[in-house]
N, C-alpha and C positions, 0 to 999 in steps of 0.2 A: 635402607636409607635411614640415617639417624636424625631424630628430631632434636634440633638445637636452637634454643631461643637466642636471639641477638639482643643484647641489652644496650641501653643508651650509652653507657660508658664504653662499650665495645665499638660503637659507631664513632664516638669521640676519638678514641685511640686510632681507629682506621683513618679518619679524616686527618688527624694530626700527623700520623706517620707517612701517609701518601702525599700530603701537600707540604709538609715541613712547617706548618703553622703551629704556634703554641697551643697547648690543650685548652687553655681558657678561651682563646679565640674560636677554636673548633667547637667547644661547648656552646658558645654564643651563636655561632652559625647554625648548628643543629637545632638549638632552641627556637631561633627565629623561623627556621624552615618548618618546624612542627607547628608553630603558631599560625603560619600562613596556611598550611594544610588543614588545620582544624577550622580556621575561619572559612575557608572555601567549602569544606565538607558540610559545615553547619548551614551554609547557604543552599545545600542540596546537591552539589555536583563539583567534582574535581577531576579533570582529565589531564593525564600526564602522557605526552607523546612517547611512544615506544615502550611505555611501562604499563599503563592501564587506566581504568576509570574507577573512581570511588563515588558511590551514589548513596544518599541518605534516604532510607525507606521508613515509612510509618507502618508498624504492625498493629493490627487491631487486637482488642481484647478477645480472649478465647478461653474455652474450657480445656484444661489439661487433666490428664489422668496419671496417677502413680501406677506403673505397670505391675508392681508387686502387690499392692493392697487394693487396687482398682478404685481408690478414693479420688473423687473429682475435686479440682480446685480451679480458681480463676487465675489465668496468666494475664497480667495487666498489659495495657497498650504501651508500646515503647517505640523508640527509634533505633534503627540498626544501620550499620554501614556495610554496604555490599561492595566487594572489589571484583571487577571484571578485568582479567589480564588482557593485554593487547595481543594482536595477532603475532607480533614479533616475539613476545615472551612465550606464547603458547608453542610456536614453531621451534624455538630454541630448546624448550624443555622436552618436547617430543623427540628431538634429535638426540639429546643426551640420554634419554631412557629407552631408546629403541633396542 
């Protein structure tokens, strides 16, 4: 399995080619959609039916260690986004890779 990142311009081109919309409109649609997603996730939760759930988690400050030098340092508290795929996506991927 090859790891291939999907860039924003790739999504714009896909939307444009599949819908027949101009690229400027596709760019605006994608930009607005990402703003909506960011707003909902910043509130703590975004659930997308048949896709999955994004949750905002608060990680506490902790002590980390460099495995090579064994030197300790503090990893600051931060917020992270966790994605939990839906049952539909999980079953689909399991069928593909059996």
